[in-house]
MMTF fields as JSON, N, C-alpha, C and O atoms, coordinates in Angstrom:
{
  "mmtfVersion": "1.0.0",
  "mmtfProducer": "UNKNOWN",
  "numBonds": 435,
  "numAtoms": 436,
  "numGroups": 109,
  "numChains": 1,
  "numModels": 1,
  "chainsPerModel": [1],
  "groupsPerChain": [109],
  "chainIdList": ["A"],
  "bondAtomList": [4, 2, 8, 6, 12, 10, 16, 14, 20, 18, 24, 22, 28, 26, 32, 30, 36, 34, 40, 38, 44, 42, 48, 46, 52, 50, 56, 54, 60, 58, 64, 62, 68, 66, 72, 70, 76, 74, 80, 78, 84, 82, 88, 86, 92, 90, 96, 94, 100, 98, 104, 102, 108, 106, 112, 110, 116, 114, 120, 118, 124, 122, 128, 126, 132, 130, 136, 134, 140, 138, 144, 142, 148, 146, 152, 150, 156, 154, 160, 158, 164, 162, 168, 166, 172, 170, 176, 174, 180, 178, 184, 182, 188, 186, 192, 190, 196, 194, 200, 198, 204, 202, 208, 206, 212, 210, 216, 214, 220, 218, 224, 222, 228, 226, 232, 230, 236, 234, 240, 238, 244, 242, 248, 246, 252, 250, 256, 254, 260, 258, 264, 262, 268, 266, 272, 270, 276, 274, 280, 278, 284, 282, 288, 286, 292, 290, 296, 294, 300, 298, 304, 302, 308, 306, 312, 310, 316, 314, 320, 318, 324, 322, 328, 326, 332, 330, 336, 334, 340, 338, 344, 342, 348, 346, 352, 350, 356, 354, 360, 358, 364, 362, 368, 366, 372, 370, 376, 374, 380, 378, 384, 382, 388, 386, 392, 390, 396, 394, 400, 398, 404, 402, 408, 406, 412, 410, 416, 414, 420, 418, 424, 422, 428, 426, 432, 430],
  "bondOrderList": [1, 1, 1, 1, 1, 1, 1, 1, 1, 1, 1, 1, 1, 1, 1, 1, 1, 1, 1, 1, 1, 1, 1, 1, 1, 1, 1, 1, 1, 1, 1, 1, 1, 1, 1, 1, 1, 1, 1, 1, 1, 1, 1, 1, 1, 1, 1, 1, 1, 1, 1, 1, 1, 1, 1, 1, 1, 1, 1, 1, 1, 1, 1, 1, 1, 1, 1, 1, 1, 1, 1, 1, 1, 1, 1, 1, 1, 1, 1, 1, 1, 1, 1, 1, 1, 1, 1, 1, 1, 1, 1, 1, 1, 1, 1, 1, 1, 1, 1, 1, 1, 1, 1, 1, 1, 1, 1, 1],
  "groupList": [{"groupName": "UNK", "atomNameList": ["N", "CA", "C", "O"], "elementList": ["N", "C", "C", "O"], "formalChargeList": [0, 0, 0, 0], "bondAtomList": [1, 0, 2, 1, 3, 2], "bondOrderList": [1, 1, 2], "singleLetterCode": "X", "chemCompType": "L-PEPTIDE LINKING"}],
  "groupTypeList": [0, 0, 0, 0, 0, 0, 0, 0, 0, 0, 0, 0, 0, 0, 0, 0, 0, 0, 0, 0, 0, 0, 0, 0, 0, 0, 0, 0, 0, 0, 0, 0, 0, 0, 0, 0, 0, 0, 0, 0, 0, 0, 0, 0, 0, 0, 0, 0, 0, 0, 0, 0, 0, 0, 0, 0, 0, 0, 0, 0, 0, 0, 0, 0, 0, 0, 0, 0, 0, 0, 0, 0, 0, 0, 0, 0, 0, 0, 0, 0, 0, 0, 0, 0, 0, 0, 0, 0, 0, 0, 0, 0, 0, 0, 0, 0, 0, 0, 0, 0, 0, 0, 0, 0, 0, 0, 0, 0, 0],
  "groupIdList": [1, 2, 3, 4, 5, 6, 7, 8, 9, 10, 11, 12, 13, 14, 15, 16, 17, 18, 19, 20, 21, 22, 23, 24, 25, 26, 27, 28, 29, 30, 31, 32, 33, 34, 35, 36, 37, 38, 39, 40, 41, 42, 43, 44, 45, 46, 47, 48, 49, 50, 51, 52, 53, 54, 55, 56, 57, 58, 59, 60, 61, 62, 63, 64, 65, 66, 67, 68, 69, 70, 71, 72, 73, 74, 75, 76, 77, 78, 79, 80, 81, 82, 83, 84, 85, 86, 87, 88, 89, 90, 91, 92, 93, 94, 95, 96, 97, 98, 99, 100, 101, 102, 103, 104, 105, 106, 107, 108, 109],
  "secStructList": [7, 7, 7, 3, 3, 3, 3, 3, 1, 7, 6, 6, 6, 6, 6, 6, 2, 2, 2, 2, 5, 1, 1, 7, 7, 3, 3, 3, 3, 7, 6, 6, 7, 7, 7, 2, 2, 2, 2, 2, 2, 2, 2, 2, 2, 2, 6, 6, 1, 3, 3, 3, 3, 3, 7, 7, 1, 1, 2, 2, 2, 2, 2, 2, 2, 2, 2, 2, 6, 6, 6, 6, 6, 6, 7, 3, 3, 3, 7, 7, 7, 6, 6, 6, 7, 7, 4, 4, 4, 1, 7, 2, 2, 2, 2, 2, 2, 2, 2, 2, 2, 6, 6, 7, 7, 5, 7, 7, 7],
  "xCoordList": [83.471, 84.447, 85.922, 86.442, 86.523, 88.041, 88.732, 88.365, 89.729, 90.578, 91.805, 92.535, 92.006, 93.883, 93.737, 92.803, 94.547, 94.865, 95.898, 96.399, 97.149, 98.137, 98.112, 97.562, 98.99, 99.213, 100.32, 101.261, 100.329, 101.104, 101.259, 100.353, 102.423, 102.148, 101.504, 100.781, 101.489, 100.651, 99.722, 99.412, 99.384, 98.063, 98.766, 98.144, 100.492, 100.835, 101.724, 102.486, 101.598, 102.095, 100.658, 100.752, 99.673, 98.331, 97.735, 96.529, 98.51, 97.802, 99.472, 99.763, 100.051, 101.109, 100.949, 100.889, 100.865, 99.654, 98.718, 98.638, 97.997, 96.952, 96.812, 95.737, 98.097, 98.331, 98.565, 98.334, 99.181, 99.527, 99.108, 99.358, 98.063, 96.873, 95.62, 95.012, 95.722, 94.589, 94.298, 94.912, 93.453, 92.357, 91.72, 92.353, 90.864, 90.403, 91.358, 91.261, 91.856, 92.692, 92.25, 91.582, 92.348, 92.032, 93.321, 94.152, 93.374, 94.981, 94.78, 94.267, 95.037, 95.556, 96.069, 97.278, 95.754, 97.326, 97.378, 96.28, 98.515, 98.818, 99.433, 99.795, 99.538, 100.386, 101.768, 102.269, 102.541, 103.498, 103.507, 104.41, 102.088, 102.167, 101.051, 100.211, 100.682, 99.598, 99.735, 100.827, 98.481, 98.158, 98.057, 97.86, 98.237, 98.024, 96.753, 96.488, 96.169, 94.038, 93.923, 93.427, 94.317, 93.891, 94.25, 93.473, 96.26, 96.436, 95.948, 96.231, 95.256, 94.358, 93.483, 93.383, 92.726, 91.315, 91.774, 90.975, 93.163, 93.534, 93.823, 93.88, 93.974, 94.485, 93.361, 93.605, 92.153, 91.274, 90.436, 89.737, 90.249, 89.812, 90.543, 89.699, 91.493, 92.526, 92.835, 93.103, 92.673, 92.362, 92.184, 93.174, 91.186, 90.498, 91.319, 91.316, 91.923, 92.334, 93.893, 94.689, 94.307, 95.593, 96.214, 96.016, 97.221, 97.382, 99.33, 100.179, 99.532, 100.692, 101.106, 100.272, 102.389, 103.132, 103.749, 104.423, 103.858, 104.722, 105.035, 104.233, 106.101, 106.445, 107.865, 108.53, 108.438, 109.025, 110.261, 109.96, 111.795, 112.995, 113.823, 114.852, 113.098, 113.73, 113.485, 113.112, 113.782, 113.396, 112.039, 111.616, 111.208, 109.95, 109.301, 108.246, 109.484, 109.27, 109.367, 108.372, 110.613, 110.652, 109.98, 109.196, 110.349, 109.548, 108.043, 107.488, 107.345, 106.237, 105.894, 104.801, 107.04, 107.093, 107.085, 106.035, 108.044, 107.701, 106.709, 105.996, 106.172, 105.281, 103.676, 102.928, 103.273, 102.595, 102.992, 102.419, 104.384, 104.184, 104.102, 104.387, 103.807, 103.556, 102.086, 101.631, 101.524, 100.126, 99.536, 98.45, 99.933, 99.805, 100.413, 100.761, 100.558, 102.074, 101.681, 102.654, 100.699, 100.319, 100.716, 101.046, 100.619, 101.025, 102.188, 102.726, 102.312, 103.049, 104.001, 103.639, 105.494, 105.699, 106.899, 107.696, 106.248, 106.821, 107.433, 107.033, 109.383, 109.794, 110.499, 110.655, 111.141, 111.433, 113.083, 113.399, 113.731, 115.35, 115.414, 114.557, 116.754, 116.959, 117.739, 118.472, 117.405, 117.861, 116.566, 116.578, 115.861, 114.271, 113.498, 112.673, 114.111, 113.65, 111.807, 111.071, 111.5, 110.05, 109.151, 108.853, 108.336, 107.03, 106.681, 106.921, 105.877, 105.388, 106.253, 105.668, 107.8, 108.784, 109.493, 110.186, 109.296, 109.379, 108.908, 107.789, 109.915, 109.296, 108.468, 108.809, 107.461, 106.343, 106.519, 106.047, 107.424, 107.798, 108.254, 107.746, 109.422, 109.983, 108.935, 108.922, 107.664, 106.268, 105.624, 105.358, 105.332, 104.901, 105.503, 104.877, 106.981, 107.793, 107.436, 106.791, 107.649, 107.726, 106.18, 105.944, 105.338, 103.065, 103.126, 102.253, 103.845, 103.37, 103.785, 103.178, 105.228, 105.977, 105.123, 105.161, 104.356, 103.607, 102.082, 101.32, 101.872, 100.447, 99.793, 98.7, 99.517, 98.84, 99.272, 100.404, 97.462, 96.91, 97.378, 96.812, 98.629, 98.758, 98.99, 99.281, 98.835, 98.954, 100.054, 100.685, 100.748, 101.75, 102.453, 102.04, 103.22, 103.923, 105.344, 106.109],
  "yCoordList": [78.963, 79.601, 79.497, 78.389, 80.451, 80.367, 80.414, 81.16, 79.405, 79.906, 79.723, 79.196, 80.315, 80.815, 82.343, 82.934, 82.823, 84.149, 84.603, 83.486, 85.518, 86.054, 87.555, 88.49, 87.497, 89.11, 89.406, 88.836, 90.565, 92.022, 92.774, 93.222, 93.657, 95.209, 96.044, 96.844, 96.149, 97.179, 96.719, 95.559, 97.676, 97.68, 97.297, 96.874, 97.448, 97.449, 95.881, 95.401, 95.592, 94.272, 93.492, 92.672, 93.621, 92.621, 93.001, 92.831, 93.579, 94.038, 93.281, 93.45, 92.673, 91.895, 90.547, 89.749, 90.199, 89.02, 88.14, 87.066, 89.489, 88.959, 89.015, 88.961, 89.145, 88.719, 87.667, 87.151, 87.127, 85.815, 84.556, 83.558, 84.779, 83.697, 83.82, 84.586, 82.757, 81.856, 81.107, 80.054, 81.485, 80.948, 82.249, 83.301, 82.116, 83.872, 83.276, 82.28, 84.011, 84.021, 85.325, 86.119, 85.75, 86.691, 87.592, 87.347, 88.661, 89.218, 90.569, 91.56, 90.661, 91.759, 92.579, 92.485, 93.341, 94.864, 95.528, 96.037, 95.839, 96.007, 97.323, 98.062, 97.591, 98.983, 98.882, 99.957, 98.376, 98.299, 98.162, 97.658, 98.825, 98.978, 98.102, 97.919, 97.425, 96.96, 97.376, 97.546, 97.527, 97.592, 96.378, 95.444, 96.239, 95.611, 94.942, 93.837, 95.772, 95.328, 94.791, 93.664, 95.384, 94.541, 93.339, 92.436, 92.897, 91.772, 90.178, 88.984, 90.873, 90.024, 89.57, 88.411, 90.946, 90.533, 89.637, 88.982, 89.679, 89.293, 87.392, 86.55, 86.956, 86.273, 85.245, 84.04, 85.706, 85.237, 84.959, 83.98, 85.673, 86.2, 84.746, 83.851, 84.436, 83.72, 82.22, 81.44, 82.195, 80.683, 79.655, 78.924, 79.207, 78.196, 78.274, 77.3, 79.269, 79.538, 79.157, 79.143, 78.785, 78.566, 79.821, 80.216, 80.342, 81.846, 81.986, 81.431, 82.88, 82.833, 84.317, 85.107, 84.743, 85.818, 86.022, 85.081, 87.496, 87.364, 89.343, 90.261, 89.387, 90.815, 90.857, 89.824, 92.324, 92.731, 91.935, 91.249, 91.904, 91.584, 92.907, 93.335, 93.582, 95.073, 94.706, 93.627, 95.777, 95.99, 95.874, 95.316, 96.953, 96.861, 95.621, 95.452, 94.882, 93.71, 92.563, 92.034, 92.384, 92.172, 92.093, 91.226, 92.901, 93.563, 93.319, 93.25, 93.177, 92.863, 91.358, 90.842, 90.745, 89.352, 89.044, 88.49, 89.269, 88.736, 88.868, 87.938, 90.513, 90.183, 89.875, 90.101, 89.355, 88.137, 87.269, 87.001, 86.726, 84.844, 85.245, 84.336, 86.301, 86.142, 85.293, 84.311, 86.474, 86.5, 85.687, 85.334, 85.124, 84.163, 82.847, 82.546, 82.04, 81.487, 79.992, 79.49, 79.546, 78.63, 79.46, 78.852, 80.322, 81.368, 80.182, 79.183, 80.85, 80.275, 81.124, 82.048, 81.04, 82.66, 81.792, 80.886, 82.809, 82.896, 84.169, 85.286, 83.505, 84.692, 85.341, 84.54, 86.586, 87.08, 87.26, 87.093, 87.514, 87.543, 89.009, 89.837, 89.141, 90.514, 91.126, 92.114, 90.325, 91.147, 91.842, 92.801, 91.183, 91.743, 92.942, 93.802, 92.591, 93.712, 93.379, 92.707, 94.193, 94.243, 93.82, 94.096, 92.834, 92.245, 92.728, 92.144, 94.319, 95.052, 94.71, 94.543, 94.579, 95.046, 93.344, 93.423, 92.293, 90.957, 90.779, 91.115, 90.156, 90.037, 88.6, 87.634, 88.692, 87.505, 85.887, 84.888, 86.158, 84.609, 83.901, 82.93, 84.847, 84.637, 84.173, 83.091, 85.773, 85.294, 84.121, 83.401, 83.779, 82.35, 81.275, 80.695, 81.045, 79.911, 79.917, 78.913, 80.624, 81.492, 80.495, 79.516, 81.318, 80.501, 79.434, 78.747, 78.552, 77.77, 76.567, 75.533, 77.105, 76.094, 75.642, 74.544, 76.933, 77.151, 76.161, 75.914, 75.838, 74.891, 76.09, 75.558, 77.069, 78.098, 77.863, 77.84, 77.608, 77.456, 79.262, 80.35, 78.83, 80.574, 80.282, 79.152, 81.685, 81.964, 81.521, 81.544, 80.77, 80.83, 82.132, 82.698, 82.308, 83.98, 83.619, 84.476],
  "zCoordList": [88.587, 89.233, 89.006, 88.884, 88.951, 88.303, 90.152, 91.06, 90.179, 91.35, 91.414, 92.253, 90.236, 90.232, 90.255, 89.713, 90.799, 91.109, 90.89, 91.009, 90.562, 90.55, 90.873, 90.291, 92.145, 92.13, 92.101, 92.653, 91.291, 90.753, 91.031, 91.734, 90.831, 91.702, 90.802, 91.397, 89.776, 88.725, 87.661, 87.388, 87.184, 85.794, 84.616, 83.642, 84.618, 83.538, 83.842, 83.002, 84.452, 85.079, 84.705, 83.792, 85.162, 84.158, 83.192, 83.014, 82.422, 81.318, 80.319, 79.134, 81.134, 80.446, 80.649, 79.713, 81.954, 81.763, 80.797, 80.202, 81.091, 80.023, 78.693, 78.095, 78.122, 76.888, 76.547, 75.453, 77.694, 77.423, 77.575, 76.9, 79.077, 79.255, 78.092, 77.345, 78.459, 77.501, 78.66, 78.832, 79.487, 80.392, 81.423, 81.513, 81.912, 82.661, 84.382, 85.099, 84.397, 85.684, 86.845, 86.183, 88.054, 88.746, 89.002, 89.877, 88.126, 88.585, 89.724, 89.205, 90.805, 91.713, 91.84, 91.63, 92.08, 91.506, 92.683, 92.912, 93.892, 95.089, 94.86, 95.776, 93.599, 93.078, 93.882, 93.552, 94.583, 94.633, 96.274, 96.942, 96.831, 98.277, 98.864, 97.983, 100.128, 100.332, 101.849, 102.392, 102.494, 104.005, 104.376, 103.599, 106.118, 106.778, 106.445, 105.972, 106.767, 106.644, 105.506, 105.491, 104.27, 102.649, 102.817, 102.504, 103.669, 103.698, 104.456, 104.366, 105.042, 106.389, 105.142, 104.742, 104.478, 103.681, 102.441, 101.772, 102.208, 100.755, 101.298, 100.402, 102.789, 102.834, 103.127, 103.062, 103.444, 103.455, 102.81, 103.071, 101.836, 100.24, 99.725, 99.664, 99.459, 99.222, 99.067, 98.154, 100.364, 101.66, 100.815, 100.841, 99.931, 99.038, 97.676, 96.923, 97.404, 95.712, 95.51, 96.449, 93.889, 94.358, 93.475, 92.326, 94.773, 94.194, 93.996, 94.693, 92.86, 92.998, 92.814, 92.371, 93.143, 93.229, 92.389, 91.97, 91.621, 90.216, 90.481, 90.304, 90.821, 91.381, 90.728, 90.657, 90.14, 90.018, 90.642, 91.618, 90.193, 90.5, 91.118, 90.596, 92.525, 92.326, 94.319, 94.779, 95.012, 96.513, 97.119, 98.132, 95.672, 96.199, 95.713, 96.325, 95.024, 94.432, 95.873, 96.37, 96.297, 97.118, 98.668, 99.053, 99.225, 100.106, 100.264, 101.361, 98.924, 98.932, 98.8, 99.032, 98.38, 97.931, 99.493, 99.82, 100.634, 102.362, 102.612, 102.989, 102.445, 102.879, 102.817, 103.768, 101.626, 100.932, 101.937, 102.993, 101.336, 102.225, 103.627, 104.407, 104.125, 105.963, 105.964, 106.552, 104.734, 105.084, 104.401, 104.859, 103.195, 102.288, 102.019, 100.877, 103.033, 102.827, 101.722, 101.16, 101.54, 100.642, 98.933, 97.915, 99.019, 97.738, 96.893, 97.372, 95.275, 94.557, 94.185, 93.456, 94.588, 94.31, 92.416, 92.172, 91.766, 90.412, 90.205, 90.532, 89.079, 88.894, 87.991, 87.068, 87.668, 86.364, 86.935, 88.113, 86.188, 86.342, 86.286, 85.975, 86.699, 87.213, 85.943, 85.922, 84.964, 84.082, 83.008, 82.237, 83.263, 83.268, 83.991, 83.682, 84.961, 86.748, 86.586, 87.309, 85.291, 85.536, 85.011, 83.848, 85.969, 85.113, 83.462, 82.406, 83.793, 82.802, 81.547, 80.477, 81.624, 80.908, 80.193, 79.179, 80.668, 80.6, 79.319, 78.93, 78.552, 76.602, 76.717, 77.401, 75.995, 76.356, 76.18, 76.722, 75.163, 74.871, 76.564, 77.125, 77.069, 78.464, 79.607, 80.194, 79.843, 80.319, 80.016, 80.978, 79.012, 78.516, 79.427, 80.314, 79.061, 79.783, 81.416, 81.72, 82.301, 83.613, 83.876, 84.583, 82.917, 83.346, 82.738, 83.268, 81.562, 81.543, 82.42, 82.698, 82.831, 83.615, 85.183, 85.738, 85.648, 86.795, 86.413, 87.348, 85.51, 84.776, 84.175, 84.365, 83.699, 83.381, 81.931, 81.449, 81.076, 79.953, 79.179, 79.283, 78.448, 77.667, 76.463, 76.072, 75.481, 73.897, 73.978, 75.034, 72.307, 71.871, 71.062, 70.05, 71.57, 70.948, 70.604, 70.162]
}
């Protein structure tokens, strides 16, 4: 069973991550917003897992990051630069560096 989880905003973010990950990782899409009820469910569901948050470098992403920090305090936060702004638009070589630094197995791009 895999204990690594990455929380992203959207389906295109998930697709971008799947292009570089070289290990099974559960990727959860919040679709930009998340209800209090869903957050509570997630916090219980993810209690024993290694959770990573990778959201866009914009206001919506930061708002989501703050929500997740409150409900899932053990989550590790990964960041893209303001230059790239969106996870889905982040170059694969940059994404692999971020993930490799967080101890994920990634493909060579």
